[in-house]
C-alpha positions as CSV (number, residue, x, y, z in Angstrom):
1,M,106.0,-57.6,175.9
2,Y,107.2,-61.2,175.6
3,N,105.6,-63.7,177.9
4,H,105.8,-67.5,177.7
5,V,104.2,-69.1,180.8
6,G,106.3,-72.0,182.0
7,A,109.3,-70.8,180.0
8,Q,112.8,-70.5,181.5
9,P,113.3,-67.1,183.3
10,T,114.6,-64.9,180.5
11,F,115.9,-61.3,180.2
12,F,115.9,-59.4,177.0
13,L,118.1,-56.4,176.4
14,R,117.5,-54.0,173.5
15,V,119.4,-50.9,172.6
16,Y,118.5,-48.7,169.7
17,E,118.5,-45.1,168.5
18,K,115.3,-43.1,168.2
19,E,114.9,-39.4,167.4
20,A,118.3,-38.2,168.7
21,H,118.1,-40.5,171.8
22,V,119.4,-43.9,172.7
23,V,116.8,-46.3,174.1
24,I,117.7,-49.1,176.4
25,E,115.1,-51.7,177.3
26,I,115.4,-54.4,179.9
27,E,112.6,-56.9,179.8
28,D,111.8,-60.2,181.6
29,N,109.2,-62.9,181.2
30,G,108.5,-63.1,184.9
31,P,105.4,-62.7,187.0
32,G,105.1,-58.9,186.5
33,I,104.6,-56.1,189.0
34,P,101.1,-55.5,190.5
35,K,99.6,-52.1,189.7
36,E,99.5,-50.9,193.3
37,I,103.3,-51.6,193.6
38,R,104.2,-50.4,190.1
39,S,103.4,-46.8,191.0
40,K,105.9,-46.9,193.9
41,V,109.0,-48.6,192.5
42,F,111.0,-45.4,192.0
43,E,110.2,-44.0,195.5
44,P,113.1,-43.9,197.9
45,F,113.1,-46.7,200.5
46,F,110.3,-48.6,198.9
47,T,111.0,-52.3,198.9
48,T,109.0,-55.5,198.8
49,K,111.8,-57.4,200.6
50,G,111.8,-58.2,204.3
51,V,113.4,-56.0,207.0
52,G,117.2,-56.1,206.6
53,S,117.1,-57.5,203.1
54,G,117.4,-54.3,201.1
55,T,117.3,-50.5,201.4
56,G,114.8,-49.8,198.7
57,L,117.2,-47.2,197.1
58,G,118.4,-48.9,193.9
59,L,115.6,-47.8,191.5
60,S,115.2,-44.4,193.1
61,V,119.0,-43.7,192.8
62,S,118.9,-44.9,189.2
63,Y,115.9,-42.7,188.5
64,F,117.7,-39.7,189.9
65,I,120.9,-40.3,188.0
66,I,119.2,-40.9,184.7
67,T,116.8,-38.0,184.9
68,E,118.9,-35.3,186.7
69,N,122.4,-36.1,185.7
70,H,121.8,-37.3,182.1
71,R,118.5,-35.5,181.2
72,G,116.9,-38.8,180.4
73,S,113.9,-40.8,181.5
74,L,113.3,-44.1,183.2
75,A,109.9,-45.8,183.0
76,V,108.4,-49.2,183.9
77,E,105.7,-51.2,182.1
78,S,104.3,-54.3,183.6
79,S,101.2,-56.4,183.9
80,E,100.7,-59.2,186.4
81,G,101.5,-62.5,184.7
82,E,103.1,-60.8,181.7
83,G,106.6,-59.8,182.6
84,T,108.1,-56.3,183.2
85,L,109.9,-53.9,180.9
86,F,112.2,-51.0,182.1
87,R,112.9,-48.4,179.5
88,I,115.7,-45.9,179.8
89,I,115.9,-43.0,177.3
90,L,119.0,-40.8,177.1
91,P,119.7,-37.9,174.7
92,L,122.4,-38.4,172.2
93,E,124.9,-35.6,171.9
94,K,126.7,-36.0,168.6
95,G,130.0,-34.2,168.0
96,E,130.6,-31.9,165.1
């Protein structure tokens, strides 16, 4: 993962094909997600925001749509101080 302490906040978007799948990676160079929170980010109603500032449904709904409706996967990689990477993998269905 890319990290440059003191750098401008930056997002990286990568899209590529791998073994009959499309891989979409969204990465930032931010502060990262602590390990104890990382394991909860896809749980419904989990949020780190204050009361009334979010429902905690965004990532759980995204996870459900990607895994159930599109037969894909959604994962997160992060280390404190080293940014965060979300990886979406979707199967490619090529026409004849």
